[in-house]
C-alpha positions in Angstrom: 34.7 -27.3 -50.7 31.9 -25.1 -52.0 34.6 -22.9 -53.8 36.3 -25.8 -55.3 33.1 -27.1 -56.6 32.3 -23.9 -58.4 35.8 -23.8 -59.8 35.5 -27.4 -61.2 32.0 -26.8 -62.4 33.2 -23.7 -64.3 36.2 -25.3 -65.7 34.1 -28.4 -66.8 35.9 -31.1 -64.8 32.9 -33.5 -64.1 34.9 -36.2 -62.3 36.4 -33.6 -60.0 32.9 -31.9 -59.5 31.4 -35.3 -58.6 34.1 -36.1 -56.0 33.6 -32.8 -54.3 29.8 -33.3 -54.4 30.3 -36.7 -52.7 32.6 -35.0 -50.1 30.2 -32.3 -49.4 27.4 -35.1 -48.9 29.7 -36.6 -46.2 30.1 -33.1 -44.5 26.4 -32.4 -44.4 25.9 -36.0 -43.1 28.1 -35.5 -40.3 26.4 -32.2 -39.6 23.0 -33.9 -39.6 21.7 -31.9 -42.6 20.3 -34.9 -44.3 18.4 -32.9 -47.0 21.7 -31.4 -48.3 23.6 -34.5 -47.8 21.2 -36.5 -49.9 21.0 -33.9 -52.5 24.9 -33.8 -52.9 25.2 -37.6 -52.9 22.6 -37.9 -55.6 24.1 -35.1 -57.7 27.5 -37.0 -57.4 25.9 -40.2 -58.5 24.4 -38.7 -61.6 27.6 -37.2 -62.8 29.5 -40.4 -62.2 26.8 -42.2 -64.1 27.0 -39.8 -67.0 30.7 -40.5 -67.1 30.1 -44.2 -67.1 31.8 -44.7 -63.6 29.4 -47.3 -62.2 31.7 -48.0 -59.3 31.6 -44.5 -58.0 28.0 -43.9 -58.9 27.1 -47.0 -56.8 29.1 -45.9 -53.9 27.3 -42.4 -54.0 24.0 -44.1 -54.2 24.9 -46.3 -51.3 25.9 -43.3 -49.3 22.5 -41.6 -50.3 20.8 -44.9 -48.9 22.7 -44.4 -45.6 21.6 -40.8 -45.3 17.8 -42.0 -45.8 18.4 -44.9 -43.4 19.7 -42.3 -40.7 17.0 -40.0 -41.3 14.4 -42.5 -41.0 15.5 -43.6 -37.5 14.9 -40.1 -36.2 11.0 -39.5 -37.5 8.0 -41.6 -37.8 7.3 -42.8 -41.5 5.0 -40.2 -43.0 6.5 -37.4 -41.2 10.1 -38.2 -42.2 9.5 -38.9 -45.8 7.7 -35.5 -46.2 10.3 -33.6 -44.3 13.2 -35.2 -46.4 11.6 -34.7 -49.7 10.9 -30.9 -48.7 14.6 -30.6 -47.6 15.9 -32.1 -50.9 13.6 -29.9 -53.0 14.8 -26.8 -51.3 18.4 -27.7 -51.8 18.1 -28.2 -55.6 
């Protein structure tokens, strides 16, 4: 998927790029890498928003919210928020 993402990015197919970002978000979520998952879902949502595709943008944002919810179940409040923000910043 990473190779496909690079190809669609280079060829400037933003709708396909957003789809692959969303799929990568799902993969990272399953691998419990919540920082990368969140980053990919948010990037996907932003591209869909730029394209005027509110349905898929909302879906990506909902998936991002599920990532945050899953992460929040693992750590105490302050600690989990700091860790998630650090992971997301590292993955940008």
